[in-house]
MARBA-3410 file (N, C-alpha, C, O; in Angstrom, 1 decimal):
112
-55.0,76.1,-52.4,-53.7,75.4,-52.3,-53.8,74.1,-51.8,-53.0,73.2,-52.2 ~ -54.7,73.9,-51.0,-55.0,72.6,-50.4,-55.1,71.5,-51.4,-54.6,70.4,-51.2 ~ -55.8,71.8,-52.5,-56.1,70.9,-53.5,-54.9,70.6,-54.2,-54.7,69.5,-54.7 ~ -54.0,71.6,-54.4,-52.7,71.3,-55.3,-51.7,70.5,-54.3,-50.9,69.7,-54.8 ~ -51.8,70.8,-53.0,-51.0,69.9,-52.2,-51.5,68.4,-52.1,-50.8,67.5,-52.0
-52.9,68.4,-52.2,-53.5,66.9,-52.2,-53.2,66.4,-53.5,-52.9,65.2,-53.5 ~ -53.2,67.0,-54.6,-52.8,66.6,-55.8,-51.5,66.0,-55.9,-51.2,64.8,-56.4 ~ -50.5,66.9,-55.4,-49.2,66.5,-55.2,-48.9,65.2,-54.4,-48.1,64.2,-54.7 ~ -49.6,65.2,-53.3,-49.6,63.9,-52.5,-50.0,62.9,-53.2,-49.3,61.9,-53.1 ~ -51.1,63.0,-53.9,-51.7,61.9,-54.6,-50.7,61.3,-55.8,-50.5,60.1,-56.1
-50.1,62.4,-56.5,-49.1,62.1,-57.4,-48.0,61.3,-57.0,-47.5,60.5,-57.7 ~ -47.6,61.7,-55.8,-46.5,61.0,-55.1,-46.8,59.5,-54.7,-46.0,58.6,-54.8 ~ -48.1,59.5,-54.2,-48.6,58.1,-54.0,-48.7,57.2,-55.1,-48.4,56.0,-55.1 ~ -49.1,57.8,-56.2,-49.2,57.1,-57.5,-47.7,56.6,-58.0,-47.5,55.5,-58.6 ~ -46.9,57.4,-57.8,-45.4,57.2,-58.2,-44.9,56.2,-57.3,-44.2,55.3,-57.8
-45.1,56.2,-56.0,-44.6,55.2,-55.2,-45.4,53.9,-55.5,-44.8,52.8,-55.5 ~ -46.6,53.9,-55.7,-47.3,52.7,-56.0,-46.8,52.0,-57.4,-46.8,50.8,-57.6 ~ -46.6,52.9,-58.3,-46.0,52.6,-59.6,-44.6,51.9,-59.5,-44.3,50.8,-60.1 ~ -43.9,52.5,-58.7,-42.5,52.0,-58.4,-42.5,50.7,-57.6,-41.7,49.8,-58.0 ~ -43.4,50.4,-56.7,-43.5,49.1,-56.1,-44.0,48.2,-57.1,-43.3,47.2,-57.2
-45.0,48.4,-57.9,-45.4,47.5,-58.8,-44.3,47.2,-59.9,-44.3,46.1,-60.4 ~ -43.5,48.1,-60.1,-42.3,48.0,-61.1,-41.4,47.0,-60.4,-40.9,46.0,-61.0 ~ -41.2,47.3,-59.2,-40.2,46.4,-58.3,-40.7,44.9,-58.3,-40.0,44.0,-58.5 ~ -42.0,44.9,-58.1,-42.6,43.5,-58.1,-42.5,42.9,-59.5,-42.2,41.7,-59.6 ~ -42.6,43.5,-60.5,-42.5,43.0,-61.9,-41.0,42.6,-62.2,-40.8,41.5,-62.8
-40.0,43.4,-61.8,-38.7,43.1,-61.9,-38.4,41.9,-60.9,-37.8,40.9,-61.4 ~ -38.8,41.9,-59.8,-38.6,40.6,-58.8,-39.1,39.4,-59.6,-38.4,38.4,-59.7 ~ -40.4,39.5,-60.0,-40.9,38.2,-60.6,-40.1,37.8,-61.8,-39.8,36.6,-61.9 ~ -39.7,38.8,-62.8,-38.9,38.4,-63.9,-37.6,37.9,-63.4,-37.1,36.9,-64.0 ~ -37.0,38.4,-62.4,-35.7,37.8,-61.9,-35.8,36.3,-61.4,-35.0,35.4,-61.6
-37.0,36.2,-60.6,-37.2,34.7,-60.0,-37.5,33.8,-61.2,-37.0,32.7,-61.3 ~ -38.3,34.4,-62.2,-38.5,33.5,-63.5,-37.2,33.1,-64.1,-37.0,31.9,-64.5 ~ -36.4,34.1,-64.2,-34.9,33.9,-64.8,-34.2,33.0,-64.1,-33.5,32.1,-64.7 ~ -34.1,33.0,-62.9,-33.4,32.0,-61.9,-34.1,30.6,-62.0,-33.3,29.6,-62.1 ~ -35.4,30.6,-62.0,-36.0,29.3,-62.1,-35.6,28.6,-63.4,-35.4,27.4,-63.4
-35.6,29.4,-64.5,-35.3,28.8,-65.9,-33.7,28.5,-65.8,-33.3,27.5,-66.4 ~ -32.9,29.2,-65.3,-31.5,28.9,-65.3,-31.3,27.6,-64.4,-30.5,26.8,-64.8 ~ -32.0,27.5,-63.3,-31.8,26.2,-62.6,-32.4,25.0,-63.4,-31.9,23.9,-63.3 ~ -33.4,25.2,-64.1,-34.0,24.1,-64.9,-33.1,23.8,-66.1,-33.0,22.6,-66.4 ~ -32.5,24.8,-66.7,-31.5,24.6,-67.7,-30.3,23.7,-67.2,-29.9,22.8,-67.9
-29.9,24.1,-66.0,-28.7,23.5,-65.5,-29.0,22.0,-65.2,-28.2,21.1,-65.3 ~ -30.3,21.9,-64.7,-30.6,20.5,-64.2,-30.7,19.6,-65.5,-30.2,18.4,-65.6 ~ -31.3,20.3,-66.8,-31.4,19.4,-67.8,-30.1,19.2,-68.5,-29.9,18.2,-69.2 ~ -29.1,20.2,-68.3,-27.8,19.9,-68.9,-27.0,18.8,-68.0,-26.1,18.0,-68.5 ~ -27.3,18.8,-66.7,-26.6,17.8,-65.9,-27.3,16.4,-66.2,-26.6,15.4,-66.2
-28.5,16.3,-66.5,-29.1,15.0,-66.9,-28.5,14.7,-68.3,-28.1,13.5,-68.5 ~ -28.5,15.6,-69.2,-27.8,15.2,-70.5,-26.4,14.8,-70.4,-26.0,13.8,-71.0 ~ -25.6,15.5,-69.6,-24.2,15.1,-69.3,-24.2,13.7,-68.6,-23.3,12.9,-69.0 ~ -25.0,13.4,-67.6,-25.1,12.1,-67.0,-25.4,11.0,-68.0,-24.9,9.9,-67.9 ~ -26.4,11.2,-69.0,-26.7,10.2,-70.0,-25.7,10.0,-71.0,-25.4,8.9,-71.4
-24.9,11.2,-71.4,-23.8,11.0,-72.3,-22.8,10.3,-71.7,-22.2,9.5,-72.4 ~ -22.4,10.5,-70.4,-21.4,9.9,-69.7,-21.7,8.3,-69.6,-20.9,7.4,-69.7 ~ -23.0,8.1,-69.3,-23.4,6.6,-69.1,-23.2,5.9,-70.5,-22.6,4.9,-70.6 ~ -23.7,6.5,-71.6,-23.4,6.0,-72.9,-22.0,5.7,-73.2,-21.6,4.6,-73.4 ~ -21.2,6.6,-73.1,-19.8,6.5,-73.3,-19.2,5.5,-72.4,-18.2,4.9,-72.8
-19.7,5.3,-71.3,-19.1,4.2,-70.3,-19.5,3.0,-70.9,-18.6,2.1,-70.9 ~ -20.7,2.8,-71.3,-21.2,1.4,-71.9,-20.4,1.1,-73.1,-19.9,0.0,-73.2 ~ -20.2,2.1,-74.0,-19.4,1.8,-75.2,-17.9,1.4,-74.8,-17.3,0.5,-75.4 ~ -17.4,2.2,-73.8,-16.1,1.8,-73.4,-16.1,0.3,-72.8,-15.2,-0.5,-73.1 ~ -17.0,0.1,-72.0,-17.0,-1.4,-71.4,-17.2,-2.3,-72.5,-16.5,-3.4,-72.5
-18.0,-2.0,-73.4,-18.0,-3.1,-74.7,-16.7,-3.2,-75.3,-16.4,-4.3,-75.6 ~ -16.0,-2.2,-75.5,-14.7,-2.2,-76.2,-13.7,-3.0,-75.4,-12.9,-3.8,-75.8 ~ -13.8,-2.6,-74.1,-12.9,-3.4,-73.1,-13.1,-5.0,-73.1,-12.2,-5.8,-73.1 ~ -14.5,-5.3,-73.0,-15.0,-6.7,-73.1,-14.4,-7.2,-74.4,-13.8,-8.3,-74.4 ~ -14.6,-6.6,-75.6,-14.3,-7.0,-76.8,-12.8,-7.3,-77.0,-12.4,-8.3,-77.5
-12.0,-6.4,-76.5,-10.5,-6.4,-76.6,-10.0,-7.4,-75.6,-9.1,-8.2,-75.9 ~ -10.7,-7.5,-74.3,-10.3,-8.7,-73.4,-10.5,-10.0,-74.0,-9.7,-10.9,-73.6 ~ -11.5,-10.2,-74.8,-11.8,-11.5,-75.4,-10.8,-11.6,-76.5,-10.4,-12.7,-76.8 ~ -10.4,-10.6,-77.2,-9.4,-10.7,-78.3,-8.1,-10.9,-77.6,-7.4,-11.8,-78.1 ~ -7.7,-10.2,-76.6,-6.3,-10.5,-76.1,-6.3,-11.7,-75.5,-5.2,-12.2,-75.4
-7.3,-12.5,-75.0,-7.3,-13.8,-74.5,-7.0,-14.7,-75.7,-6.1,-15.6,-75.7 ~ -7.7,-14.5,-76.7,-7.4,-15.2,-78.1,-5.8,-14.9,-78.5,-5.1,-15.8,-78.9 ~ -5.6,-13.7,-78.5,-4.2,-13.6,-78.9,-3.0,-14.0,-78.1,-2.0,-14.3,-78.6 ~ -3.3,-14.1,-76.7,-2.4,-14.8,-75.8,-2.4,-16.2,-76.1,-1.3,-16.8,-76.3 ~ -3.4,-16.9,-76.3,-3.4,-18.4,-76.7,-2.7,-18.6,-78.1,-2.0,-19.5,-78.2
-3.0,-17.6,-79.1,-2.2,-17.9,-80.3,-0.9,-17.8,-80.1,-0.1,-18.6,-80.5 ~ -0.4,-16.5,-79.4,1.1,-16.6,-79.2,1.7,-17.7,-78.5,2.9,-18.0,-78.7 ~ 1.0,-18.2,-77.5,1.5,-19.4,-76.9,1.7,-20.5,-77.7,2.7,-21.2,-77.5 ~ 0.7,-20.8,-78.6,0.8,-21.9,-79.6,1.9,-21.5,-80.5,2.9,-22.3,-80.7 ~ 2.0,-20.4,-81.1,3.1,-20.1,-82.0,4.5,-20.3,-81.3,5.4,-20.8,-81.9
4.6,-19.7,-80.1,5.8,-19.8,-79.4,6.2,-21.3,-79.1,7.4,-21.7,-79.3 ~ 5.3,-22.1,-78.7,5.5,-23.5,-78.6,6.0,-24.2,-79.8,6.8,-25.0,-79.8 ~ 5.4,-23.8,-80.9,5.8,-24.4,-82.3,7.3,-23.9,-82.6,8.1,-24.7,-83.1 ~ 7.5,-22.8,-82.3,8.9,-22.2,-82.7,9.9,-22.8,-81.7,11.0,-23.1,-82.1 ~ 9.6,-23.0,-80.6,10.6,-23.8,-79.5,10.7,-25.2,-80.0,11.8,-25.8,-80.0
9.6,-25.8,-80.4,9.8,-27.2,-80.9,10.6,-27.4,-82.3,11.4,-28.3,-82.5 ~ 10.4,-26.4,-83.1,11.2,-26.2,-84.3,12.7,-26.2,-84.1,13.5,-27.0,-84.6 ~ 13.0,-25.2,-83.2,14.4,-24.9,-82.9,15.0,-25.9,-82.2,16.2,-26.1,-82.3 ~ 14.3,-26.6,-81.3,14.8,-27.9,-80.6,15.0,-28.9,-81.6,16.1,-29.5,-81.6 ~ 14.2,-29.1,-82.4,14.4,-30.2,-83.5,15.7,-29.9,-84.5,16.5,-30.7,-84.9
15.6,-28.7,-84.8,16.8,-28.2,-85.8,18.1,-28.3,-85.0,19.1,-28.8,-85.6 ~ 18.2,-27.8,-83.8,19.3,-27.9,-82.9,19.8,-29.4,-82.7,20.9,-29.7,-82.9 ~ 18.8,-30.2,-82.4,19.3,-31.6,-82.2,19.7,-32.3,-83.7,20.6,-33.1,-83.7 ~ 19.2,-31.8,-84.6,19.6,-32.4,-86.0,21.0,-31.9,-86.3,21.8,-32.8,-86.7 ~ 21.3,-30.6,-86.1,22.6,-30.3,-86.6,23.7,-30.1,-85.5,24.8,-29.9,-85.8
23.3,-30.3,-84.2,24.3,-30.2,-83.2,25.6,-31.1,-83.5,26.7,-30.7,-83.2 ~ 25.3,-32.4,-84.0,26.5,-33.2,-84.3,27.4,-32.6,-85.2,28.6,-32.5,-85.0 ~ 26.9,-32.0,-86.4,27.7,-31.4,-87.4,28.3,-30.1,-86.8,29.5,-29.9,-87.1 ~ 27.7,-29.5,-86.0,28.3,-28.2,-85.4,29.5,-28.6,-84.5,30.6,-28.0,-84.5 ~ 29.3,-29.6,-83.8,30.4,-30.0,-82.8,31.6,-30.5,-83.7,32.7,-30.1,-83.4
31.5,-31.2,-84.7,32.4,-31.7,-85.7,33.2,-30.7,-86.3,34.4,-30.8,-86.5 ~ 32.4,-29.6,-86.7,33.0,-28.4,-87.4,33.8,-27.6,-86.4,34.9,-27.1,-86.8 ~ 33.4,-27.4,-85.1,34.2,-26.7,-84.1,35.3,-27.5,-83.9,36.4,-26.9,-83.9 ~ 35.4,-28.9,-83.5,36.5,-29.5,-83.3,37.6,-29.5,-84.4,38.8,-29.3,-84.2 ~ 37.1,-29.6,-85.6,37.9,-29.6,-86.7,38.8,-28.1,-86.8,40.0,-28.1,-87.1
38.1,-26.9,-86.4,38.8,-25.8,-86.5,39.6,-25.4,-85.4,40.6,-24.7,-85.5 ~ 39.2,-26.0,-84.2,40.0,-25.9,-83.0,41.3,-26.7,-83.1,42.4,-26.3,-82.7 ~ 41.2,-27.9,-83.7,42.5,-28.8,-83.7,43.2,-28.7,-84.8,44.3,-29.3,-84.8 ~ 43.0,-28.0,-86.0,43.7,-27.7,-87.0,44.6,-26.5,-86.7,44.2,-25.5,-86.2 ~ 46.0,-26.8,-87.1,46.9,-25.8,-86.8,47.1,-25.1,-88.2,47.1,-25.7,-89.3
47.4,-23.9,-88.1,47.7,-23.0,-89.4,49.0,-22.5,-89.3,49.5,-22.2,-88.2 ~ 49.6,-22.4,-90.5,51.0,-21.9,-90.4,50.9,-20.3,-90.9,51.9,-19.6,-91.0
END
């Protein structure tokens, strides 16, 4: 019976050793998984930062281009406005005498 007891003890020791080895394997796999997740997260963050920087550069180019355009547009609008003001002033000066005469005629004419 002593040998059966020793065999039982040896079997339990083998099971405990196998359980510990399995636990080490599971822990190693878990640690490898966590390390890979961390690496994937860092890679994703780098890609996001690169993408964000690229979009920011494109946005700044568009802003710079539109700022240049808006400066040109402002100048163009100022020139057009000045031309229209000059045209209206000239036309107003040219016909103001006729308008005054027409108004005086209508105001002073009596109708029955």
